[in-house]
C-alpha positions as CSV (number, residue, x, y, z in Angstrom):
1,M,-25.0,21.7,-17.7
2,T,-22.0,19.6,-18.4
3,N,-19.0,20.1,-16.1
4,K,-16.0,20.7,-18.4
5,D,-13.5,21.0,-15.6
6,P,-11.4,17.8,-15.6
7,I,-10.7,18.3,-11.8
8,L,-13.6,17.0,-9.8
9,E,-12.3,17.6,-6.3
10,V,-9.2,18.8,-4.4
11,A,-8.9,17.9,-0.7
12,P,-6.1,17.9,1.9
13,L,-4.5,14.5,2.6
14,G,-5.4,13.1,5.9
15,F,-4.3,9.9,7.7
16,P,-5.1,7.6,6.1
17,W,-5.8,9.0,2.7
18,K,-9.4,9.1,1.5
19,T,-9.9,6.9,-1.6
20,I,-12.7,6.0,-4.0
21,D,-14.3,2.7,-4.9
22,P,-12.7,0.2,-5.7
23,F,-10.1,1.4,-3.2
24,L,-10.9,1.4,0.5
25,F,-8.0,3.6,1.8
26,C,-4.3,4.3,1.5
27,V,-1.9,5.1,4.2
28,H,1.6,6.6,3.8
29,H,4.1,5.7,6.4
30,D,7.3,7.8,6.4
31,D,9.5,7.2,9.5
32,A,13.1,8.3,10.2
33,Y,14.0,5.5,12.5
34,P,17.3,5.7,14.4
35,A,20.0,3.0,14.4
36,G,18.9,-0.5,15.5
37,N,19.7,-2.5,18.6
38,E,20.5,-6.2,19.0
39,K,16.8,-7.0,18.9
40,L,16.2,-5.0,15.7
41,G,14.3,-2.3,17.5
42,P,15.3,1.3,18.0
43,A,18.6,1.8,19.9
44,T,17.1,4.6,21.9
45,S,14.7,5.1,24.8
46,L,11.0,4.5,24.1
47,A,10.0,6.7,27.0
48,G,7.1,9.1,26.3
49,R,5.5,6.8,23.7
50,E,2.2,5.0,24.0
51,I,3.7,1.6,23.4
52,G,1.2,-0.7,21.8
53,S,-0.5,2.2,20.0
54,D,2.2,4.8,19.1
55,F,1.2,6.9,16.1
56,G,2.5,10.2,17.5
57,R,5.7,10.5,15.3
58,K,7.7,11.6,18.3
59,D,11.3,12.4,17.0
60,G,10.0,11.7,13.4
61,W,9.0,8.1,13.8
62,S,6.4,5.8,15.4
63,M,6.4,2.4,16.9
64,Y,2.8,1.8,15.8
65,H,1.6,-1.4,17.5
66,G,5.1,-2.8,18.1
67,D,6.6,-2.9,21.5
68,V,10.2,-4.0,20.7
69,V,10.3,-3.7,16.9
70,P,8.1,-1.1,15.2
71,G,5.3,-2.3,13.0
72,F,2.0,-4.1,13.1
73,P,2.0,-7.5,15.0
74,Q,-0.5,-10.2,14.2
75,H,-3.9,-9.0,13.0
76,P,-6.6,-10.6,10.9
77,H,-8.1,-9.6,7.5
78,R,-11.0,-10.8,5.4
79,G,-12.7,-9.6,2.3
80,F,-10.2,-7.4,0.5
81,E,-6.6,-7.0,-0.6
82,T,-3.5,-5.1,0.7
83,V,-1.0,-3.7,-1.7
84,T,2.2,-2.8,0.2
85,I,4.8,-0.7,-1.6
86,A,8.0,-0.7,0.3
87,R,9.8,2.4,-0.9
88,R,12.6,2.4,1.7
89,G,13.6,0.2,4.6
90,T,12.6,-3.4,5.3
91,I,9.4,-5.2,6.1
92,D,9.1,-8.7,7.6
93,H,6.0,-10.6,6.8
94,S,4.7,-13.7,8.7
95,D,1.2,-15.2,8.5
96,S,-1.2,-17.8,9.8
97,L,-0.7,-20.0,6.8
98,G,3.0,-20.4,7.6
99,A,4.3,-18.0,5.0
100,T,7.1,-15.5,5.6
101,A,8.9,-12.8,3.6
102,R,11.4,-10.0,3.9
103,F,11.1,-7.2,1.3
104,G,11.9,-3.6,0.8
105,K,13.7,-1.0,-1.4
106,G,11.0,-0.7,-3.9
107,D,9.5,-4.2,-3.6
108,V,5.7,-4.7,-3.6
109,Q,3.7,-7.3,-1.7
110,W,0.1,-7.9,-3.0
111,M,-1.9,-9.9,-0.6
112,T,-5.5,-11.2,-1.2
113,A,-6.9,-11.8,2.3
114,G,-10.0,-13.5,0.9
115,K,-11.8,-15.8,3.4
116,G,-9.3,-14.9,6.1
117,I,-5.7,-14.6,7.1
118,V,-3.7,-13.3,10.1
119,H,-0.4,-11.6,9.3
120,S,2.2,-9.4,10.9
121,E,4.1,-6.6,9.2
122,M,7.2,-5.5,11.2
123,F,9.9,-3.0,10.4
124,P,13.2,-4.4,11.6
125,L,15.9,-1.8,12.1
126,I,18.8,-3.7,10.6
127,D,21.6,-1.0,10.5
128,Q,23.2,-0.7,13.9
129,K,25.4,2.3,13.0
130,E,23.2,4.5,10.8
131,G,19.5,5.5,10.7
132,N,16.9,3.1,9.3
133,P,14.4,5.2,7.3
134,V,11.2,3.3,6.4
135,E,8.7,4.6,3.8
136,L,5.8,2.7,2.4
137,F,2.3,2.9,1.0
138,Q,-0.3,0.4,2.0
139,I,-3.4,0.4,-0.2
140,W,-6.6,-1.5,0.5
141,L,-8.3,-2.7,-2.6
142,N,-11.8,-4.1,-2.3
143,L,-12.9,-7.5,-3.5
144,P,-16.3,-8.0,-5.2
145,H,-18.8,-10.1,-3.2
146,A,-18.2,-13.1,-5.4
147,D,-14.5,-13.2,-4.5
148,K,-14.6,-12.2,-0.8
149,L,-14.2,-15.7,0.4
150,V,-11.5,-17.0,-2.0
151,D,-8.4,-18.7,-0.6
152,P,-5.7,-16.2,0.7
153,H,-2.8,-15.6,-1.5
154,F,0.2,-13.2,-1.9
155,S,2.4,-12.2,-4.7
156,M,5.8,-10.6,-4.5
157,F,6.8,-8.0,-7.1
158,W,10.6,-7.6,-6.7
159,H,11.6,-4.1,-7.6
160,E,14.0,-5.3,-10.2
161,K,11.1,-6.7,-12.2
162,V,8.5,-3.8,-11.7
163,P,8.3,-1.8,-14.9
164,V,9.5,1.8,-14.8
165,V,8.8,4.3,-17.6
166,T,11.4,7.0,-17.8
167,T,11.3,10.2,-19.9
168,A,13.1,13.5,-19.5
169,N,12.8,14.5,-15.8
170,V,9.9,12.0,-15.2
171,E,9.8,8.5,-13.8
172,V,6.7,6.4,-13.5
173,T,6.7,3.1,-11.7
174,V,3.9,0.9,-13.0
175,I,2.7,-1.3,-10.1
176,A,-0.7,-2.1,-11.7
177,G,-2.1,-1.3,-15.1
178,T,-0.3,-0.3,-18.3
179,L,1.5,2.8,-19.5
180,G,2.4,2.8,-23.1
181,K,4.3,-0.4,-23.7
182,A,4.9,-1.0,-20.0
183,V,2.7,-3.7,-18.6
184,A,2.6,-4.3,-14.8
185,L,3.3,-7.7,-13.3
186,K,0.3,-10.0,-13.0
187,P,-1.8,-9.4,-9.9
188,P,-3.1,-12.3,-7.7
189,P,-5.6,-14.4,-9.6
190,H,-8.8,-13.3,-7.8
191,S,-7.9,-9.6,-7.5
192,W,-10.2,-7.0,-8.9
193,A,-7.1,-5.8,-10.8
194,S,-6.9,-9.2,-12.6
195,K,-10.0,-8.4,-14.5
196,A,-9.2,-6.5,-17.7
197,E,-12.5,-4.5,-17.6
198,A,-11.6,-3.1,-14.1
199,Q,-8.6,-1.2,-15.6
200,V,-7.0,-0.9,-12.2
201,A,-3.8,1.2,-12.3
202,I,-1.4,2.0,-9.5
203,W,1.4,4.4,-10.6
204,S,4.1,6.1,-8.6
205,I,5.0,9.3,-10.4
206,K,8.2,11.3,-9.9
207,L,8.7,14.7,-11.6
208,A,11.9,16.7,-11.3
209,A,11.7,20.4,-10.7
210,G,10.4,22.2,-13.8
211,A,9.2,18.9,-15.4
212,T,6.0,18.7,-17.5
213,W,4.2,15.4,-18.1
214,Q,1.0,14.5,-19.8
215,L,-1.1,12.1,-17.8
216,P,-2.7,10.0,-20.5
217,A,-6.5,9.7,-20.8
218,G,-8.1,6.4,-19.7
219,A,-11.5,5.0,-20.2
220,A,-14.6,6.9,-19.1
221,G,-16.3,6.0,-15.8
222,L,-13.2,5.0,-13.8
223,S,-12.3,6.4,-10.4
224,R,-9.0,8.3,-10.8
225,A,-7.2,10.1,-8.0
226,L,-3.8,11.8,-7.8
227,Y,-2.2,11.9,-4.3
228,F,0.3,14.8,-4.3
229,F,2.3,13.9,-1.2
230,R,5.8,15.4,-1.8
231,G,6.8,18.8,-3.3
232,E,5.2,22.2,-3.8
233,G,3.9,24.2,-6.7
234,L,2.2,21.4,-8.7
235,T,-0.3,22.4,-11.4
236,V,-2.8,20.0,-12.9
237,A,-4.6,21.0,-16.1
238,G,-3.5,24.5,-15.4
239,R,-4.8,24.6,-11.8
240,S,-2.5,25.2,-8.9
241,I,-2.8,22.4,-6.3
242,P,-1.9,23.0,-2.6
243,K,0.8,20.7,-1.3
244,S,-0.3,17.5,0.4
245,S,-3.5,17.2,-1.5
246,S,-5.6,14.6,-3.2
247,V,-6.9,15.5,-6.7
248,T,-9.9,13.5,-8.1
249,V,-10.0,13.9,-11.9
250,K,-12.0,12.7,-14.8
251,S,-10.5,9.4,-16.1
252,D,-11.0,10.0,-19.8
253,E,-9.1,13.2,-20.2
254,A,-5.4,13.7,-20.6
255,L,-4.0,16.2,-18.1
256,A,-0.8,18.2,-18.0
257,L,1.1,17.9,-14.8
258,V,3.7,20.7,-14.2
259,A,6.1,20.5,-11.2
260,K,7.7,23.6,-9.8
261,T,9.9,21.6,-7.3
262,D,10.8,17.9,-7.1
263,T,7.4,16.3,-6.9
264,E,5.9,12.8,-6.1
265,I,2.4,11.6,-6.8
266,L,0.6,8.3,-6.3
267,M,-2.1,7.6,-8.8
268,L,-4.9,5.1,-8.0
269,Q,-7.4,4.2,-10.8
270,G,-10.0,1.6,-11.3
271,K,-13.6,0.8,-12.3
272,P,-15.8,1.0,-9.2
273,I,-17.1,-2.4,-7.9
274,G,-20.4,-0.6,-7.1
275,E,-21.4,-2.9,-4.2
276,R,-22.3,-2.1,-0.7
277,V,-19.4,-1.9,1.7
278,A,-19.8,-3.1,5.3
279,N,-16.5,-2.8,7.2
280,Y,-15.4,-2.8,10.7
281,G,-11.7,-2.8,11.6
282,P,-9.9,-5.5,9.7
283,F,-12.9,-7.0,7.9
284,V,-14.6,-5.6,4.7
285,M,-17.8,-7.4,3.6
286,T,-21.0,-6.3,1.9
287,T,-23.6,-6.8,4.8
288,R,-23.7,-6.5,8.5
289,E,-24.5,-10.1,8.8
290,E,-21.4,-11.0,6.8
291,L,-19.3,-8.9,9.2
292,Q,-20.8,-10.7,12.2
293,Q,-20.0,-14.0,10.5
294,A,-16.4,-12.9,9.9
295,F,-15.9,-12.1,13.6
296,A,-17.5,-15.5,14.5
297,D,-15.3,-17.4,12.1
298,Y,-12.2,-15.6,13.4
299,E,-13.1,-16.4,17.0
300,R,-13.6,-20.1,16.1
301,T,-10.7,-20.7,13.7
302,R,-8.3,-17.9,14.1
303,F,-7.9,-18.2,10.4
304,G,-5.5,-21.1,10.8
305,G,-3.9,-20.1,14.1
306,W,-0.7,-18.4,14.8
307,P,2.4,-20.7,14.3
308,W,5.0,-18.2,15.4
309,P,6.6,-17.7,18.8
310,S,5.8,-14.0,19.1
311,H,3.0,-11.7,18.0
312,G,5.4,-9.7,15.8
313,P,8.2,-12.0,14.6
314,V,11.2,-10.7,12.7
315,H,13.8,-12.6,10.7
316,P,17.5,-12.7,11.5
317,R,19.4,-9.5,10.7
318,E,21.4,-11.1,7.9
319,T,18.4,-12.5,6.0
320,G,18.1,-11.1,2.5
321,R,14.9,-10.3,0.5
322,Y,12.9,-13.5,0.0
323,A,9.4,-15.0,0.2
324,K,8.3,-18.4,1.5
325,H,4.8,-19.2,0.4
326,A,2.2,-21.3,2.2
327,D,2.9,-24.2,-0.2
328,G,6.6,-24.2,0.7
329,K,7.7,-22.5,-2.4
330,I,10.7,-20.2,-1.8
331,E,11.6,-17.2,-4.0
332,K,14.5,-14.9,-3.6
333,A,14.9,-11.4,-5.0
């Protein structure tokens, strides 16, 4: 019997969010940080927090693995990509290849870890008088076996250049893929998203209260999931969806989205890679033996070493949005 229901699964959002091949996971950080101090950390006591591993959201925010500045000090990756969408706040990047960046306010960093990179992602609290809200998505996109050991690379998508499709009461930011005449910026060269047949799409969808929008049909056989993370009263194809839910849908059917309140959705779509996934912590390979080799290589080479004076470096308060790549190229927003 053919299942005619275009909705395949509805599940509550967890932490991180469950994703489908070719995606590995997605995490949504939303922290209401207070004013910053002279070291770009919180200008308040850190008592009662598990410093070094603070995920408890005490007072509405976490330090994560930071001890002075919140964020994620140096850690290695191999075999996949990170797509970091900085919706609010500031992120300072530093890596083992000597590259650095500061981005935020809608910017996107798309990093291919490939054969190995160590990076830090810190959230400097720049404003010393007001709060410093930080909101971001980090999406892990797998690499096929043939590309797992390519050279590391990152691209910056400055928000001024990211295409946005706006209709009455609806705004769709096209980070990957195409929507009508809107074509996303070019992903890194070895990304699964760089292959036309993969049809990877990453869309951030905002619907005003009362809005209706038709999610267009794509090709058959793709993974397509809607992450309903903000708002209440969403219906998809006539079905009421509980707040804070993921909705896995058929990729080749157009679906009506109707929002009762102001609503936000992240859509992830792509052709499955269809290979084995062997992952442990920061490494994603295809076999256990490759994982063991990844750990051995990291122990031997540290993926280029760590050229910075601290585990979680941050840039000076007055630094604007910019990126300095491993080859010395500098770009500014």
